[in-house]
C-alpha positions in Angstrom: 9.8 3.3 -2.4 10.2 4.5 1.1 11.9 1.2 2.3 14.6 1.7 -0.5 15.9 5.1 0.6 19.1 4.7 2.5 19.1 6.5 5.7 22.1 8.7 6.7 23.1 9.9 10.1 20.4 9.6 12.8 17.7 8.5 10.1 18.3 11.6 8.0 17.8 11.2 4.2 21.1 11.3 2.5 22.6 14.5 1.1 22.8 18.0 2.5 19.7 20.0 3.5 19.6 23.1 1.4 16.2 24.5 2.1 13.9 24.5 5.0 9.8 24.2 4.8 8.0 24.7 8.0 4.6 23.3 8.4 2.2 22.3 11.3 0.3 19.2 11.7 -3.0 18.7 13.5 -2.2 16.6 16.6 -3.8 13.4 15.5 -1.9 13.6 12.2 1.2 14.6 13.9 0.8 11.3 16.2 0.1 9.2 13.2 3.3 10.4 11.6 5.4 9.8 14.7 4.1 6.2 15.0 4.7 5.4 11.5 8.2 6.7 11.7 8.8 4.7 14.7 7.5 1.6 13.1 9.8 2.2 10.4 12.6 2.9 12.7 13.6 6.5 11.1 13.4 9.9 12.2 10.4 11.8 11.9 11.9 14.4 9.6 13.2 11.5 7.4 9.8 9.9 7.3 8.1 13.0 6.0 10.9 13.7 3.7 10.3 10.2 2.0 6.5 10.3 2.1 6.4 13.9 0.6 9.1 13.0 -2.1 7.0 10.0 -3.2 3.8 12.1 -3.3 5.3 14.8 -5.2 6.5 12.4 -7.8 3.0 11.0 -8.1 1.5 14.4 -8.6 4.2 15.6 -11.0 3.6 12.3 -13.1 -0.1 12.7 -13.1 -0.1 16.2 -14.2 2.4 15.6 -16.8 0.1 13.4 -19.3 -3.2 13.7 -20.5 -5.3 10.4 -20.3 -7.8 10.3 -23.1 -10.4 7.9 -24.1 -10.4 6.4 -27.5 -13.3 8.6 -28.6 -11.6 11.9 -27.0 -8.4 10.7 -29.0 -10.2 10.3 -32.0 -12.0 13.8 -31.6 -8.4 15.4 -31.1 -6.9 14.0 -34.1 -9.7 15.1 -36.2 -9.5 18.6 -34.8 -5.7 18.4 -35.5 -6.2 17.3 -39.0 -9.1 19.8 -39.7 -8.7 22.6 -37.2 -11.9 24.9 -36.9 -11.5 28.5 -38.3 -10.8 31.0 -35.5 -13.9 33.2 -34.2 -13.9 36.1 -32.0 -14.5 33.9 -29.0 -11.6 31.3 -30.0 -9.3 34.5 -30.3 -10.4 36.0 -27.0 -9.9 32.7 -25.3 -6.5 32.3 -26.8 -5.5 35.9 -25.4 -6.7 34.9 -22.0 -4.8 31.7 -21.9 -1.6 33.4 -23.1 -1.8 35.5 -19.8 -2.8 32.7 -17.4 -1.7 29.4 -18.6 1.9 28.0 -18.0 2.8 25.4 -20.5 5.2 22.9 -18.9 7.8 20.5 -20.8 
């Protein structure tokens, strides 16, 4: 993915920058990033941009789906087909979840 990204002026990623995120790196990591950027022939900022964008895509994809075993999937289907009757603990848990859980599309 990194090699496919077209570099703009001075090795910058294409498009206008709209937001700045400042961070500090430990010396050893900073040197590794600088070396990797030099190997790629791009600016450090472009290298970091590409790497972070790729990792962000991986995290979003991984957190957007459930991976179930066959047994877990069968149990889920059974619970959907025959849901348990709500008890006090279940109702309390639902109230707590409503306050703290964000459901993403």
